[in-house]
Rosetta silent file (secondary structure, phi, psi, omega in degrees, C-alpha in Angstrom):
SEQUENCE: XXXXXXXXXXXXXXXXXXXXXXXXXXXXXXXXXXXXXXXXXXXXXXXXXXXXXXXXXXXXXXXXXXXXXXXXXXXXXXXXXXXXXXXXXXXXXXXXXXXXXXXXXXXXXXXXXXXXXXXXXXXXXXXXXXXXXXXXXXXXXXXXXXXXXXXXXXXXXXXXXXXXXXXXXXXXXXXXXXXXXXXXXXXXXXXXXXXXXXXXXXXXXXXXXXXXXXXXXXXXXXXXXXXXXXXXXXXXXXXXXXXXXXXXXXXXXXXXXXXXXXXXXXXXXXXXXXXXXXXXXXXXXXXXXXXXXXXXXXXXXXXXXXXXXXXXXXXXXXXXXXXXXXXXXXXXXXXXXXXXXXXXXXXXXXX
SCORE:     score description
SCORE:     0.000 S_00000001
   1 L     0.000  134.964 -179.289    7.331   -4.556  -27.709 S_00000001
   2 L   -78.393  120.476  177.669    3.781   -5.704  -27.017 S_00000001
   3 L   -77.348  133.386 -177.613    3.017   -8.978  -28.830 S_00000001
   4 L  -110.671  171.681  175.984   -0.443   -8.913  -30.430 S_00000001
   5 H   -63.208  -32.512  178.328   -2.900  -11.501  -31.693 S_00000001
   6 H   -62.809  -38.869  179.639   -1.917  -10.510  -35.239 S_00000001
   7 H   -62.805  -42.357  179.153    1.693  -11.496  -34.541 S_00000001
   8 H   -67.064  -42.339  179.804    0.609  -14.951  -33.408 S_00000001
   9 H   -60.196  -41.931 -179.150   -1.776  -15.336  -36.372 S_00000001
  10 H   -64.300  -44.744  179.976    1.015  -14.427  -38.815 S_00000001
  11 H   -65.787  -39.250 -175.930    3.450  -16.944  -37.265 S_00000001
  12 H   -84.647  -14.837  178.805    0.841  -19.723  -37.057 S_00000001
  13 L    74.200   34.356  178.765   -0.553  -19.064  -40.515 S_00000001
  14 L  -131.737  177.896  179.906   -4.156  -18.683  -39.330 S_00000001
  15 L   -81.881  161.646  177.977   -6.686  -15.893  -38.907 S_00000001
  16 H   -62.497  -38.179 -179.768   -6.843  -13.572  -35.901 S_00000001
  17 H   -63.443  -36.369  176.975  -10.316  -14.924  -35.053 S_00000001
  18 H   -64.246  -43.707  177.653   -8.885  -18.488  -34.889 S_00000001
  19 H   -60.075  -45.756 -179.194   -6.155  -17.305  -32.489 S_00000001
  20 H   -59.133  -45.731 -178.320   -8.734  -15.548  -30.320 S_00000001
  21 H   -64.978  -39.024  179.148  -10.952  -18.635  -30.127 S_00000001
  22 H   -66.818  -46.684 -176.678   -8.042  -20.937  -29.221 S_00000001
  23 H   -69.195  -22.541  177.604   -6.662  -18.609  -26.532 S_00000001
  24 L   -92.345    7.116  177.220  -10.158  -18.209  -25.045 S_00000001
  25 L    73.704   24.446 -177.157  -10.574  -21.983  -24.798 S_00000001
  26 L  -112.656   22.947 -177.043  -13.287  -22.150  -27.471 S_00000001
  27 L   -61.104  -45.006 -178.433  -11.499  -24.258  -30.083 S_00000001
  28 L   -66.006  -38.766  179.990  -13.871  -27.220  -29.783 S_00000001
  29 L   -58.229  -37.384 -177.934  -16.942  -24.999  -29.944 S_00000001
  30 L  -101.583   16.779  174.820  -15.778  -23.640  -33.307 S_00000001
  31 L    54.863   42.569  174.465  -14.476  -27.061  -34.483 S_00000001
  32 L   -86.895  131.491 -174.336  -10.850  -25.993  -34.660 S_00000001
  33 L   -65.074  155.991  178.303   -8.611  -29.035  -34.990 S_00000001
  34 H   -61.665  -37.043 -179.608   -6.270  -30.137  -32.219 S_00000001
  35 H   -62.687  -44.111  178.848   -3.326  -29.695  -34.565 S_00000001
  36 H   -65.869  -41.877  179.689   -4.246  -26.055  -35.256 S_00000001
  37 H   -59.997  -47.387 -179.730   -4.829  -25.385  -31.541 S_00000001
  38 H   -62.305  -37.448  179.769   -1.426  -26.837  -30.608 S_00000001
  39 H   -65.409  -43.489  178.889    0.218  -24.767  -33.350 S_00000001
  40 H   -63.707  -47.356 -178.021   -1.388  -21.531  -32.100 S_00000001
  41 H   -64.717  -35.675  178.363   -0.467  -22.226  -28.461 S_00000001
  42 H   -61.504  -47.298 -179.718    3.087  -23.127  -29.455 S_00000001
  43 H   -70.659  -32.467  176.774    3.635  -19.785  -31.210 S_00000001
  44 H   -63.022  -42.157  178.204    1.931  -17.895  -28.392 S_00000001
  45 H   -66.336  -45.283 -177.976    4.431  -19.412  -25.935 S_00000001
  46 H   -62.941  -34.876  179.084    7.421  -18.786  -28.195 S_00000001
  47 L   -84.387   -3.029 -178.717    6.429  -15.147  -28.645 S_00000001
  48 L    54.600   48.366 -179.493    5.829  -14.872  -24.852 S_00000001
  49 L   -68.477  134.226  173.143    2.364  -13.476  -25.452 S_00000001
  50 L  -126.454  126.107 -179.048    0.648  -11.843  -22.473 S_00000001
  51 L   -64.359  148.208  176.670   -2.987  -10.754  -22.787 S_00000001
  52 L   -76.445   99.603 -175.104   -3.758   -7.066  -22.314 S_00000001
  53 H   -64.121  -33.279  179.250   -5.472   -7.231  -18.931 S_00000001
  54 H   -64.326  -47.160  179.817   -6.695   -3.631  -19.131 S_00000001
  55 H   -63.610  -39.586  179.260   -8.439   -4.224  -22.456 S_00000001
  56 H   -62.968  -41.199  179.409   -9.812   -7.516  -21.147 S_00000001
  57 H   -63.940  -41.901 -179.986  -11.133   -5.788  -18.047 S_00000001
  58 H   -64.898  -38.433 -179.002  -12.833   -3.075  -20.062 S_00000001
  59 H   -68.774  -42.381 -176.281  -14.420   -5.676  -22.319 S_00000001
  60 H   -91.310   -7.828 -174.626  -15.663   -7.879  -19.494 S_00000001
  61 L    58.062   36.708  176.727  -16.287   -5.030  -17.041 S_00000001
  62 L  -134.034  145.158  178.878  -14.165   -6.935  -14.527 S_00000001
  63 L  -103.892   -9.424 -175.309  -10.778   -6.027  -13.018 S_00000001
  64 L    51.797   42.554  178.836   -9.963   -9.494  -11.604 S_00000001
  65 E  -134.160  135.577  174.798   -8.939   -7.667   -8.440 S_00000001
  66 E  -111.380  153.761  171.701  -10.174   -8.124   -4.876 S_00000001
  67 E  -105.633  133.329  177.610   -9.843   -5.774   -1.935 S_00000001
  68 E  -122.257  122.590  178.546   -8.759   -7.198    1.426 S_00000001
  69 E  -102.760  128.183 -179.428   -9.091   -5.142    4.599 S_00000001
  70 E  -121.599  129.833 -178.164   -6.906   -6.099    7.566 S_00000001
  71 L   -66.372  -31.201 -174.721   -7.299   -4.408   10.992 S_00000001
  72 L  -163.798  102.418 -177.273   -3.625   -4.657   11.923 S_00000001
  73 L   -70.511  -14.748  175.419   -0.876   -6.159    9.745 S_00000001
  74 L   -75.368  -17.716  179.252    1.484   -6.145   12.756 S_00000001
  75 L   -78.092  120.741 -177.509   -0.769   -8.758   14.345 S_00000001
  76 H   -56.551  -33.118  179.421    0.621  -12.204   13.376 S_00000001
  77 H   -63.544  -48.836 -178.199   -2.889  -13.643   13.123 S_00000001
  78 H   -69.333  -39.302 -179.095   -4.040  -11.044   10.583 S_00000001
  79 H   -66.242  -34.702  176.388   -0.799  -11.061    8.601 S_00000001
  80 H   -65.325  -45.741  179.368   -1.043  -14.863    8.234 S_00000001
  81 H   -59.437  -44.748 -178.889   -4.649  -14.595    6.988 S_00000001
  82 H   -61.842  -44.033  179.678   -3.642  -11.878    4.491 S_00000001
  83 H   -63.574  -42.116 -178.610   -0.733  -13.961    3.159 S_00000001
  84 H   -65.057  -44.765 -179.793   -2.904  -17.059    2.841 S_00000001
  85 H   -64.613  -39.386  179.040   -5.700  -15.216    1.003 S_00000001
  86 H   -60.621  -42.868  178.261   -3.191  -13.589   -1.352 S_00000001
  87 H   -65.137  -41.137 -178.797   -1.808  -16.990   -2.327 S_00000001
  88 H   -63.075  -48.038 -175.558   -5.281  -18.444   -2.810 S_00000001
  89 H   -73.624  -30.506  177.903   -6.586  -15.680   -5.087 S_00000001
  90 H   -63.483  -40.006  178.348   -3.296  -15.496   -7.060 S_00000001
  91 H   -65.944  -19.007  179.167   -3.686  -19.168   -7.941 S_00000001
  92 L   -97.993    4.360  176.591   -7.145  -18.327   -9.259 S_00000001
  93 L    88.222   16.424  179.604   -5.846  -15.527  -11.495 S_00000001
  94 L  -106.861  151.104  169.431   -6.872  -12.586   -9.281 S_00000001
  95 E   -94.888  160.896 -177.810   -4.853   -9.675   -7.941 S_00000001
  96 E  -133.455  129.531  172.005   -5.259   -8.481   -4.368 S_00000001
  97 E  -104.268  116.139 -178.031   -5.137   -4.982   -2.925 S_00000001
  98 E   -99.426  127.678  178.552   -4.438   -5.194    0.813 S_00000001
  99 E  -116.822  119.948  175.938   -5.448   -2.305    3.025 S_00000001
 100 E   -89.125  108.667 -174.344   -4.153   -2.090    6.581 S_00000001
 101 L   -86.020   -6.473  176.256   -6.808   -0.090    8.455 S_00000001
 102 L    54.598   36.492  179.926   -4.797    0.056   11.729 S_00000001
 103 L    54.498   31.906 -177.066   -7.988   -0.589   13.750 S_00000001
 104 L  -116.147  116.002 -177.117   -9.158    2.857   12.604 S_00000001
 105 H   -59.804  -38.801 -177.094  -12.781    3.184   11.482 S_00000001
 106 H   -68.445  -37.399  175.397  -12.109    6.343    9.452 S_00000001
 107 H   -64.161  -41.444  179.073   -9.306    4.688    7.468 S_00000001
 108 H   -59.883  -44.308  179.523  -11.612    1.754    6.751 S_00000001
 109 H   -63.578  -44.916 -178.819  -14.341    4.064    5.416 S_00000001
 110 H   -63.330  -44.412 -178.977  -11.864    6.022    3.290 S_00000001
 111 H   -68.269  -34.014  176.419  -10.251    2.897    1.838 S_00000001
 112 H   -59.726  -48.237 -179.291  -13.667    1.388    1.054 S_00000001
 113 H   -63.177  -39.286 -178.893  -14.593    4.401   -1.045 S_00000001
 114 H   -64.360  -46.528 -176.374  -11.197    4.358   -2.790 S_00000001
 115 H   -72.792  -28.569  172.966  -11.364    0.686   -3.786 S_00000001
 116 H   -63.040  -41.426 -179.440  -14.967    1.002   -4.955 S_00000001
 117 H   -68.061  -23.664  178.255  -13.800    3.781   -7.278 S_00000001
 118 L   -84.661   -6.596  173.715  -11.043    1.482   -8.597 S_00000001
 119 L    77.249   35.911  177.509  -13.674   -1.087   -9.562 S_00000001
 120 L   -62.921  152.269 -176.460  -12.590   -4.083   -7.522 S_00000001
 121 L   -82.434  -15.530 -179.826  -14.673   -7.192   -8.179 S_00000001
 122 E  -177.178  164.223 -179.802  -15.221   -7.989   -4.506 S_00000001
 123 E  -122.513  139.265  161.818  -14.173   -7.386   -0.912 S_00000001
 124 E  -114.878  117.066 -170.848  -12.948   -9.636    1.877 S_00000001
 125 E  -122.908  125.067  166.236  -13.152   -7.485    4.974 S_00000001
 126 L   -99.935   92.327 -169.133  -11.927   -8.013    8.520 S_00000001
 127 L   -73.183  158.119  171.297  -13.689   -4.906    9.844 S_00000001
 128 L   -57.524  -41.411  171.019  -12.690   -2.730   12.745 S_00000001
 129 L   100.391   10.804 -178.252  -16.131   -3.679   13.974 S_00000001
 130 L   -99.130  -26.534 -178.105  -17.543   -0.445   15.388 S_00000001
 131 L  -151.335  156.471 -177.175  -19.786    0.681   12.518 S_00000001
 132 L  -136.792    8.841 -176.381  -21.116   -0.745    9.244 S_00000001
 133 H   -58.747  -41.237 -178.282  -22.978    2.053    7.423 S_00000001
 134 H   -64.707  -27.047  178.275  -20.210    2.376    4.806 S_00000001
 135 H   -73.450  -30.704  175.171  -20.515   -1.352    4.032 S_00000001
 136 H   -64.983  -33.940  178.197  -24.182   -0.926    3.202 S_00000001
 137 H   -65.968  -35.270  176.866  -23.131    1.645    0.603 S_00000001
 138 H   -66.473  -40.533  179.622  -20.874   -0.982   -1.008 S_00000001
 139 H   -60.633  -36.838  178.442  -23.788   -3.409   -1.113 S_00000001
 140 H   -62.952  -27.321  178.247  -25.827   -0.791   -3.022 S_00000001
 141 L   -80.512   -0.880 -179.590  -23.079   -0.832   -5.678 S_00000001
 142 L    62.331   35.152  175.434  -23.716   -4.602   -6.038 S_00000001
 143 L   -98.891  124.279 -178.143  -20.111   -5.440   -5.154 S_00000001
 144 E   -61.124  140.362  178.505  -19.836   -8.793   -3.342 S_00000001
 145 E  -132.295  138.487  169.077  -18.576   -8.673    0.255 S_00000001
 146 E  -125.662  128.660  175.407  -17.473  -11.376    2.656 S_00000001
 147 E   -94.393  140.439 -177.023  -16.771  -10.523    6.287 S_00000001
 148 E  -132.202  139.562  177.493  -14.131  -12.567    8.055 S_00000001
 149 L    73.883  -51.666  176.410  -13.216  -12.942   11.748 S_00000001
 150 L  -120.387  142.617  179.027  -15.444  -10.047   12.808 S_00000001
 151 L  -145.551  178.147  176.085  -18.959   -9.495   11.574 S_00000001
 152 L  -122.589  117.211 -176.652  -22.195   -7.635   12.242 S_00000001
 153 L   -63.527  -21.026 -178.986  -25.147   -9.849   13.006 S_00000001
 154 L   -77.645  -17.387 -173.031  -27.477   -7.132   11.672 S_00000001
 155 L   -91.845  139.531  177.985  -25.955   -7.222    8.175 S_00000001
 156 L   -86.443   59.724  179.934  -27.119   -9.556    5.379 S_00000001
 157 L  -115.882  149.252  169.721  -23.540  -10.403    4.327 S_00000001
 158 E   -66.202  140.438 -178.618  -21.797  -13.689    3.890 S_00000001
 159 E  -151.058  155.556  175.301  -19.332  -14.153    6.721 S_00000001
 160 E  -133.501  122.217 -176.821  -16.907  -16.647    8.224 S_00000001
 161 E  -135.389  171.177  173.773  -16.064  -16.423   11.909 S_00000001
 162 E  -107.456  164.038 -179.083  -14.809  -18.654   14.673 S_00000001
 163 L   -79.355   82.227 -177.739  -16.709  -19.661   17.778 S_00000001
 164 H   -60.097  -41.312 -177.157  -15.312  -16.974   20.061 S_00000001
 165 H   -61.619  -52.966 -176.094  -17.739  -17.775   22.858 S_00000001
 166 H   -66.372  -37.006  178.178  -16.964  -21.475   23.065 S_00000001
 167 H   -61.047  -44.833  179.538  -13.221  -20.901   22.686 S_00000001
 168 H   -68.541  -43.277 -179.369  -13.171  -18.469   25.602 S_00000001
 169 H   -58.725  -44.911 -179.055  -15.497  -20.608   27.722 S_00000001
 170 H   -64.573  -40.411 -179.660  -13.292  -23.680   27.212 S_00000001
 171 H   -63.545  -46.264 -178.153  -10.115  -21.725   28.042 S_00000001
 172 H   -69.364  -37.290  176.432  -11.479  -20.353   31.308 S_00000001
 173 H   -63.263  -33.321  176.510  -12.926  -23.734   32.302 S_00000001
 174 H   -62.109  -42.638  177.342   -9.445  -25.190   31.800 S_00000001
 175 H   -62.515  -42.129 -178.331   -8.083  -22.682   34.317 S_00000001
 176 H   -65.777  -40.893  178.792  -10.886  -23.522   36.752 S_00000001
 177 H   -62.800  -24.880  177.464  -10.249  -27.263   36.382 S_00000001
 178 L   -89.982   11.736  173.021   -6.646  -26.581   37.425 S_00000001
 179 L    94.029    3.846 -178.298   -7.923  -25.025   40.667 S_00000001
 180 L   -80.779  134.796  177.820   -7.897  -21.332   39.719 S_00000001
 181 L  -120.910  -28.111 -179.138  -10.665  -19.188   41.210 S_00000001
 182 L  -100.396   88.128 -172.248   -9.183  -15.712   40.926 S_00000001
 183 E  -117.298  125.218  176.958   -9.138  -15.309   37.137 S_00000001
 184 E  -103.311  166.286  175.862   -8.786  -12.011   35.259 S_00000001
 185 E  -135.140  133.845  170.080   -9.288  -11.243   31.581 S_00000001
 186 E  -104.103  112.744 -173.057   -7.523   -8.754   29.299 S_00000001
 187 L   -91.287  173.602  174.892   -9.986   -7.969   26.529 S_00000001
 188 L   -96.200 -138.893 -178.473   -9.682   -6.453   23.056 S_00000001
 189 L   -74.220  118.019 -179.512  -11.802   -3.660   21.549 S_00000001
 190 L   -61.034  149.458  175.342  -15.022   -3.419   23.592 S_00000001
 191 L    65.832   26.970  170.483  -18.364   -3.768   21.785 S_00000001
 192 L  -110.492  156.306 -174.296  -16.940   -5.605   18.781 S_00000001
 193 H   -54.482  -49.652 -177.709  -18.242   -8.996   17.637 S_00000001
 194 H   -62.044  -50.743 -176.794  -15.035  -10.878   18.433 S_00000001
 195 H   -64.816  -40.863 -179.399  -14.471   -9.302   21.830 S_00000001
 196 H   -58.608  -42.756  179.329  -18.095   -9.633   22.914 S_00000001
 197 H   -64.343  -38.782 -178.094  -18.044  -13.387   22.317 S_00000001
 198 H   -72.297  -40.159  178.632  -14.812  -13.837   24.239 S_00000001
 199 H   -66.095  -41.474  179.399  -15.929  -11.727   27.195 S_00000001
 200 H   -64.375  -39.932  176.835  -19.264  -13.557   27.374 S_00000001
 201 H   -60.572  -42.374  176.720  -17.466  -16.918   27.302 S_00000001
 202 H   -61.216  -49.492 -177.703  -15.255  -15.783   30.199 S_00000001
 203 H   -62.346  -45.362 -175.734  -18.203  -14.512   32.216 S_00000001
 204 H   -68.740  -33.574  176.610  -20.365  -17.579   31.646 S_00000001
 205 H   -65.808  -40.304  178.066  -17.562  -20.003   32.585 S_00000001
 206 H   -65.055  -45.558 -178.507  -17.062  -18.100   35.841 S_00000001
 207 H   -64.244  -42.566 -179.053  -20.814  -18.033   36.559 S_00000001
 208 H   -58.176  -35.104 -178.264  -21.303  -21.706   35.746 S_00000001
 209 L   -97.159   15.019  175.206  -18.653  -22.574   38.321 S_00000001
 210 L    55.753   40.262  176.505  -20.085  -20.087   40.865 S_00000001
 211 L  -104.679  138.316 -177.890  -16.943  -17.947   40.852 S_00000001
 212 L   -76.362  132.941  172.552  -17.096  -14.247   41.532 S_00000001
 213 L   -88.087  103.554 -173.354  -15.967  -11.901   38.761 S_00000001
 214 L   -68.018  152.505 -179.835  -14.049   -9.401   40.871 S_00000001
 215 L   -59.103  135.483  179.579  -14.344   -5.704   40.264 S_00000001
 216 L    65.553   24.283  176.641  -11.864   -4.475   37.659 S_00000001
 217 L   -93.270   -8.452  169.490  -10.903   -8.016   36.660 S_00000001
 218 E  -107.637  107.805 -174.947  -11.948   -7.424   33.062 S_00000001
 219 E  -125.046  170.733  175.971   -9.454   -4.834   31.785 S_00000001
 220 L   108.782  159.913 -174.393   -8.088   -3.656   28.435 S_00000001
 221 L  -139.185  -10.952  177.895   -9.147   -1.591   25.451 S_00000001
 222 L  -160.056 -179.696 -174.703   -7.744   -3.149   22.258 S_00000001
 223 L   -93.171   13.366 -171.822   -6.025   -6.239   20.821 S_00000001
 224 L   -90.829  168.210 -177.831   -2.528   -4.704   20.843 S_00000001
 225 H   -65.214  -43.284 -179.364    0.712   -5.453   22.680 S_00000001
 226 H   -61.793  -37.818  175.175    0.790   -2.191   24.671 S_00000001
 227 H   -60.229  -42.379  178.151   -2.687   -2.938   25.975 S_00000001
 228 H   -63.482  -40.825 -179.579   -1.445   -6.337   27.176 S_00000001
 229 H   -65.289  -53.869 -176.406    1.554   -4.763   28.867 S_00000001
 230 H   -66.835  -38.331 -178.700   -0.277   -1.949   30.664 S_00000001
 231 H   -67.897  -38.441  178.602   -3.275   -4.115   31.627 S_00000001
 232 H   -66.829  -41.628  176.856   -1.044   -6.835   33.093 S_00000001
 233 H   -58.864  -40.672  179.342    0.866   -4.257   35.125 S_00000001
 234 H   -63.540  -44.347 -179.608   -2.446   -2.975   36.453 S_00000001
 235 H   -66.099  -38.934 -178.088   -3.611   -6.462   37.440 S_00000001
 236 H   -76.443  -12.122  178.779   -0.305   -7.336   39.102 S_00000001
 237 L   -93.034   -5.327  178.882   -0.357   -4.134   41.134 S_00000001
 238 L   -69.450  150.724  176.174   -3.704   -4.976   42.756 S_00000001
 239 L   -62.404  -44.186  175.579   -3.826   -5.929   46.413 S_00000001
 240 L  -101.461   95.651 -175.723   -5.788   -9.055   45.439 S_00000001
 241 L   -82.048  147.636  173.495   -3.872  -10.352   42.469 S_00000001
 242 L   -71.455  154.515  172.529   -5.286  -12.958   40.076 S_00000001
 243 L   -91.335  -14.480 -179.458   -3.659  -16.368   39.958 S_00000001
 244 E  -149.314  150.391  177.730   -4.451  -16.638   36.234 S_00000001
 245 E  -130.025  131.733  173.013   -5.131  -14.343   33.302 S_00000001
 246 E   -97.412  124.307 -174.073   -7.092  -15.122   30.129 S_00000001
 247 E  -107.453  130.152 -170.971   -5.709  -13.066   27.229 S_00000001
 248 L   -80.926   -5.551  177.993   -7.950  -12.168   24.270 S_00000001
 249 L  -159.350  167.566 -179.759   -5.238  -12.127   21.571 S_00000001
 250 H   -69.043  -36.993  178.135   -1.674  -13.104   20.761 S_00000001
 251 H   -68.582  -36.861  173.512   -0.419   -9.514   20.829 S_00000001
 252 H   -59.617  -39.714  179.532   -2.017   -8.989   24.234 S_00000001
 253 H   -62.074  -40.544  178.172   -0.123  -12.110   25.303 S_00000001
 254 H   -60.219  -45.595  178.656    3.176  -10.583   24.128 S_00000001
 255 H   -62.617  -39.234  178.740    2.535   -7.456   26.193 S_00000001
 256 H   -63.254  -42.377  177.746    1.587   -9.575   29.212 S_00000001
 257 H   -59.579  -40.493  177.467    4.862  -11.518   28.902 S_00000001
 258 H   -59.599  -47.980 -177.321    6.794   -8.221   28.908 S_00000001
 259 H   -66.090  -38.589 -179.727    5.061   -7.034   32.084 S_00000001
 260 H   -67.738  -41.314  178.090    5.499  -10.360   33.884 S_00000001
 261 H   -65.499  -40.988  178.938    9.224  -10.522   33.024 S_00000001
 262 H   -60.298  -35.396 -179.365    9.668   -6.918   34.164 S_00000001
 263 L   -79.379  -10.838 -179.490    8.081   -7.828   37.491 S_00000001
 264 L    75.553   24.079 -179.076   10.455  -10.769   37.858 S_00000001
 265 L   -93.835  160.229 -177.993    7.637  -13.306   38.077 S_00000001
 266 L  -111.665  139.177  175.142    7.660  -16.852   36.801 S_00000001
 267 L  -105.218  126.119    6.877    5.090  -18.527   34.544 S_00000001
 268 L  -101.111    3.275 -172.899    3.258  -20.628   35.700 S_00000001
 269 L   -61.574  -38.938 -179.281    4.507  -20.710   39.326 S_00000001
 270 L   -94.823  -33.392 -178.408    3.669  -17.061   40.039 S_00000001
 271 L  -152.963  133.082  178.040    0.988  -16.432   37.424 S_00000001
 272 E   -96.925  145.040 -179.109   -0.810  -18.722   34.944 S_00000001
 273 E  -131.755  145.947  167.770   -1.681  -17.604   31.402 S_00000001
 274 E  -144.437  136.676 -170.063   -3.880  -18.847   28.579 S_00000001
 275 E  -128.448  153.732  170.391   -4.309  -16.871   25.361 S_00000001
 276 E   -83.600  140.176 -176.588   -6.490  -16.670   22.252 S_00000001
 277 L    84.802  151.757 -179.901   -4.557  -17.367   19.011 S_00000001
 278 L  -113.398   83.762 -178.036   -1.540  -19.619   18.711 S_00000001
 279 L   -59.438  145.887 -168.309    1.341  -17.215   18.181 S_00000001
 280 L   -55.419  -37.323 -176.752    4.194  -18.926   16.261 S_00000001
 281 L   -95.919    9.052 -179.530    6.656  -19.015   19.135 S_00000001
 282 H   -54.850  -38.480 -179.694    4.093  -19.945   21.838 S_00000001
 283 H   -74.074  -12.040 -170.635    5.357  -23.549   22.060 S_00000001
 284 H  -107.594    6.779  175.884    8.978  -22.396   22.437 S_00000001
 285 L   -70.317  165.166  178.086    8.719  -20.105   25.466 S_00000001
 286 L   -56.335  -39.063  169.529   10.382  -21.170   28.735 S_00000001
 287 L  -116.428   94.628 -176.760    6.860  -22.111   29.793 S_00000001
 288 L   -47.948  133.639 -169.359    5.128  -23.007   26.502 S_00000001
 289 L   -81.171  126.620  171.598    1.889  -21.018   26.279 S_00000001
 290 E   -71.373  139.371 -173.042   -1.512  -22.728   26.470 S_00000001
 291 E  -144.367  160.669  165.949   -3.740  -21.304   23.740 S_00000001
 292 E   -99.347  106.605 -174.626   -7.078  -21.315   21.978 S_00000001
 293 E   -87.720  135.829  179.057   -5.949  -22.037   18.419 S_00000001
 294 L   -99.781  146.440  178.558   -7.955  -20.705   15.457 S_00000001
 295 L   -79.271   78.480 -172.049   -8.284  -22.557   12.104 S_00000001
 296 H   -61.311  -42.585 -179.416   -6.481  -19.850   10.100 S_00000001
 297 H   -65.120  -43.016 -178.880   -6.268  -21.801    6.840 S_00000001
 298 H   -66.291  -37.322  175.706   -9.928  -22.791    6.962 S_00000001
 299 H   -57.911  -49.305 -176.728  -10.940  -19.172    7.696 S_00000001
 300 H   -64.279  -48.297 -176.863   -9.017  -17.959    4.650 S_00000001
 301 H   -65.214  -39.824 -179.826  -10.205  -20.694    2.296 S_00000001
 302 H   -66.297  -40.078  179.309  -13.864  -20.375    3.335 S_00000001
 303 H   -61.739  -45.661  179.270  -13.791  -16.584    2.833 S_00000001
 304 H   -64.650  -42.644  178.181  -12.402  -16.937   -0.701 S_00000001
 305 H   -58.783  -45.072 -179.321  -14.921  -19.674   -1.526 S_00000001
 306 H   -64.352  -37.960  178.600  -17.855  -17.546   -0.327 S_00000001
 307 H   -66.151  -43.970  179.573  -16.670  -14.568   -2.389 S_00000001
 308 H   -64.694  -34.270  175.836  -16.321  -16.660   -5.548 S_00000001
 309 H   -62.300  -41.166  178.922  -19.807  -18.083   -5.009 S_00000001
 310 H   -66.877  -39.122 -178.808  -21.220  -14.565   -4.947 S_00000001
 311 H   -67.772  -38.636  179.924  -19.310  -13.547   -8.078 S_00000001
 312 H   -77.202  -19.869  179.228  -20.484  -16.603  -10.004 S_00000001
 313 L  -135.154   74.956 -174.222  -24.056  -16.149   -8.780 S_00000001
 314 L   -57.921  -23.276 -177.996  -24.712  -12.396   -8.368 S_00000001
 315 L   -91.523    8.525  179.172  -28.414  -13.001   -7.632 S_00000001
 316 L   -63.181  117.689 -174.373  -27.701  -15.255   -4.689 S_00000001
 317 L   -98.560  -36.514 -177.749  -29.952  -13.849   -1.969 S_00000001
 318 L   -75.272  123.333  179.702  -29.540  -16.232    0.953 S_00000001
 319 L   -92.100  157.676 -177.875  -26.483  -15.306    2.997 S_00000001
 320 L  -123.017  138.710  169.967  -24.310  -17.733    4.909 S_00000001
 321 E  -119.324  111.150  178.962  -22.492  -17.398    8.219 S_00000001
 322 E   -93.063  122.453  178.353  -19.910  -20.097    8.679 S_00000001
 323 E  -109.176  117.326 -176.261  -18.860  -20.602   12.319 S_00000001
 324 E  -100.344  147.963 -177.411  -15.637  -22.546   12.692 S_00000001
 325 L   -83.063  153.397  175.257  -14.500  -24.371   15.826 S_00000001
 326 L  -100.007  176.669 -179.553  -11.394  -23.570   17.849 S_00000001
 327 E  -137.827  121.369  177.152   -8.961  -25.978   19.455 S_00000001
 328 E   -79.832  119.741  177.753   -7.643  -25.758   23.031 S_00000001
 329 E  -107.901  112.708 -176.639   -3.940  -26.591   23.108 S_00000001
 330 L   -89.946  120.091  177.233   -2.756  -27.360   26.639 S_00000001
 331 L  -120.557 -133.092 -171.383    0.883  -26.605   27.293 S_00000001
 332 L  -118.153   16.079 -176.701    2.806  -25.572   30.428 S_00000001
 333 L   -93.523    5.083  178.636    1.681  -22.031   31.241 S_00000001
 334 L  -118.146  121.814  179.959   -1.144  -23.125   33.584 S_00000001
 335 L   -91.265  140.664  173.463   -0.267  -24.301   37.089 S_00000001
 336 L   -84.422  124.667 -177.835   -2.404  -26.790   38.986 S_00000001
 337 L  -129.810  169.827  172.280   -3.234  -25.310   42.395 S_00000001
 338 L  -144.757  175.336 -172.011   -5.482  -25.956   45.367 S_00000001
 339 L   -65.816  -16.728 -179.136   -6.781  -23.968   48.301 S_00000001
 340 L  -100.596    6.507 -177.513   -3.824  -24.974   50.480 S_00000001
 341 L   -67.409  113.101 -174.936   -1.183  -23.958   47.984 S_00000001
 342 H   -68.021  -33.664 -179.790    1.209  -21.732   49.945 S_00000001
 343 H   -65.416  -39.034  179.610    2.693  -20.163   46.819 S_00000001
 344 H   -64.045  -45.549 -179.980   -0.751  -19.086   45.658 S_00000001
 345 H   -60.116  -39.835  178.674   -1.557  -17.527   49.034 S_00000001
 346 H   -59.580  -43.705 -179.235    1.789  -15.708   48.913 S_00000001
 347 H   -63.825  -44.534 -175.530    0.950  -14.194   45.510 S_00000001
 348 H   -66.890  -24.116 -173.958   -2.500  -13.110   46.608 S_00000001
 349 H  -111.118   -8.310 -176.706   -1.273  -11.322   49.741 S_00000001
 350 L   -68.094  146.422 -177.644    2.109   -9.900   48.783 S_00000001
 351 L   -69.424    0.000    0.000    2.232   -6.069   48.714 S_00000001
């Protein structure tokens, strides 16, 4: 049976309006005594009263629900972000609808339209990153949006991203400092914000150190495990093999590990690796993986904060782009080599 305000009023011996004012936190405004307030709250607890959220939503024209778009829930990085955001908004009294778009632009467009029709109060979106026209349509509906991890520089949306360029540049320079000159990269989805920054960081680190970017040394087509596996096999089958590979994501790293094990090679003696993201078991591999670690908690918290700022101030016109720093964690997957290293020469020339 649904407990109503009348039930509480009857038990507490007060009017329904008094119960309403106490439960809405307006007791002091209407000069309701502390004793009466405590009495009302006591009976509300004893009766296990739960407010009718649907009626409240209709009255306030708010659903207290956010939409969260995730490109790939199988990716440990994205699943961690989703879990963290869900916990944050739940503590603030909001529900969360999570949509896994599977790196598919059409699913993202379809889900956007669906959640707009459900009246969500705001969106936190990790977009596929290939198109943004559908997001402009959401803006016309005056629904707040925050982009996270991937963004579009052309769009006037609040966003929180990490410094992909500097993270990649630092990772590749680390390889170069350890004597590597023949360095390949397995990229994610081409022409997306995240991937573009990481590829540019790789290229600029190579150029700064006057190292040639060999033909077909930037390979790959998405951030997934299969891409890492197939791309690594391709690189290892070349006549001139790289001595090190920079991997653009944790799932790419998993695929690379599969291909390297299949080939019977050893990390780092036969091939050195450094990856973007700090996959949970990276420190526990036979050769703990060196990584560019992202501030996952700070990404999540900043995104929620930016969304709440928009909701509390709908006329806020100036948008913010928060760029967070990465952290290079040096472990044991990078070998120090030099030009006379016989093992390196063997790798580069073996059939």
